[in-house]
Each structure stands twice: as C-alpha cells, then as structure tokens.
C-alpha positions as CSV (number, residue, x, y, z in Angstrom):
1,X,-265.9,-63.2,-137.0
2,X,-263.8,-66.1,-136.2
3,X,-265.7,-69.2,-136.3
4,X,-264.9,-73.4,-136.1
5,X,-266.9,-75.4,-138.3
6,X,-267.0,-79.1,-138.1
7,X,-268.7,-80.9,-140.9
8,X,-266.8,-85.0,-141.5
9,X,-268.4,-88.4,-142.1
10,X,-267.1,-91.4,-143.2
11,X,-270.3,-92.5,-145.1
12,X,-270.9,-90.0,-148.0
13,X,-274.8,-90.6,-147.5
14,X,-274.8,-89.9,-143.8
15,X,-275.7,-86.3,-142.7
16,X,-274.0,-85.0,-139.9
17,X,-274.7,-81.4,-138.5
18,X,-272.2,-78.4,-138.7
19,X,-271.9,-76.8,-135.7
20,X,-270.7,-73.3,-135.8
21,X,-268.6,-71.6,-132.6
22,X,-267.7,-67.9,-132.2
23,X,-264.1,-68.2,-130.8
24,X,-264.3,-64.6,-129.6
25,X,-268.1,-64.5,-127.9
26,X,-266.6,-65.1,-124.0
27,X,-263.9,-62.4,-124.5
28,X,-266.4,-59.6,-125.8
29,X,-268.7,-59.5,-122.6
30,X,-265.5,-59.7,-120.8
31,X,-263.9,-56.6,-122.2
32,X,-267.2,-54.9,-122.0
33,X,-267.6,-54.5,-118.7
34,X,-264.3,-53.9,-117.6
35,X,-264.0,-50.4,-119.2
36,X,-266.4,-48.1,-118.4
37,X,-268.0,-44.9,-120.1
38,X,-266.3,-42.5,-117.2
39,X,-262.9,-45.0,-117.9
40,X,-262.7,-44.0,-121.7
41,X,-263.6,-40.6,-121.1
42,X,-261.1,-40.3,-118.7
43,X,-258.4,-41.7,-120.9
44,X,-259.6,-40.0,-124.0
45,X,-258.8,-36.4,-122.4
46,X,-255.9,-37.6,-121.5
47,X,-254.7,-38.8,-124.6
48,X,-255.8,-35.5,-126.2
49,X,-253.9,-33.6,-124.0
50,X,-250.6,-35.3,-124.4
51,X,-251.4,-35.4,-128.1
52,X,-251.5,-31.8,-128.0
53,X,-248.0,-31.4,-126.7
54,X,-245.7,-30.3,-129.4
55,X,-242.1,-29.4,-129.8
56,X,-240.5,-32.4,-129.4
57,X,-238.5,-34.5,-132.8
58,X,-236.5,-37.5,-132.6
59,X,-233.3,-36.7,-134.3
60,X,-230.7,-38.7,-135.4
61,X,-228.1,-37.5,-133.1
62,X,-229.9,-38.7,-130.0
63,X,-231.2,-42.6,-129.1
64,X,-234.3,-43.0,-129.0
65,X,-234.5,-44.1,-125.3
66,X,-233.3,-40.6,-124.1
67,X,-235.7,-39.2,-126.4
68,X,-238.6,-41.2,-124.7
69,X,-237.3,-40.4,-121.3
70,X,-237.0,-37.0,-121.8
71,X,-240.6,-37.0,-123.4
72,X,-242.2,-38.9,-120.3
73,X,-240.7,-36.0,-118.2
74,X,-242.3,-33.0,-120.2
75,X,-245.6,-35.0,-120.3
76,X,-245.4,-35.2,-116.2
77,X,-244.4,-31.9,-116.1
78,X,-246.7,-30.2,-118.3
79,X,-250.2,-32.1,-117.9
80,X,-251.9,-32.1,-114.4
81,X,-251.2,-35.6,-113.6
82,X,-254.4,-37.6,-112.4
83,X,-254.6,-41.2,-111.2
84,X,-256.5,-42.9,-114.0
85,X,-258.1,-46.1,-113.2
86,X,-257.1,-49.0,-115.5
87,X,-259.1,-52.1,-114.7
88,X,-257.3,-54.5,-117.2
89,X,-254.2,-53.7,-115.5
90,X,-255.5,-53.2,-111.6
91,X,-252.9,-55.8,-110.4
92,X,-250.2,-54.3,-111.9
93,X,-247.9,-51.9,-110.3
94,X,-245.3,-49.3,-111.2
95,X,-242.9,-51.3,-109.0
96,X,-243.7,-54.9,-109.9
97,X,-240.8,-57.1,-111.2
98,X,-241.2,-58.4,-115.0
99,X,-238.6,-61.1,-114.6
C-alpha cells in the first residue's frame, strides 16, 4: 500500500496531526468496476486456448517480427475467433492511428 504522510512542525513542542492517504484507493474502485466476472472468464478461456497451442519456436535464424506475424496468423486460423469485450480499451480500434 502506498501512502503519503505529513507531520512537520517548526516548533518542537507543537503537535501536528499525521495525515495518511492511500494514493491508489480511488484507482482500485474504478478498476474493480470495469472488468466483470464474465469478461475475466472469457479472457481466461481464450488465453488458455492460445497457451495450449504448441509447436512454434523462435529460432536464431529468423526475425522476431516474422515469428510474431506467423504466430498471430496461426492463432487466428486455429481458434474460434470471437469478439471479446475489452472495457478498458473500448475507445481503441485496430485501425486507429497511434501517431
């Protein structure tokens, strides 16, 4: 838990109360409400299916970029592609510019 504390005084006998604030408290509530149990279940299933695909290895004779491209193509062909909900990225589209 991250917190910020403040207890300073210019006079040694003067008591200043200590304030502690959990800086991540507001973010926790927001993140909990974004992903539903069903979202998590769907993503776990999809990731398990991908993890169970075997047989591909990155060798030193090929580039990582070409390996990733082939891996993505293989995953798209082998898995039952479904549109999985991604609440955290609902405004993002694959065609959007990142510049």
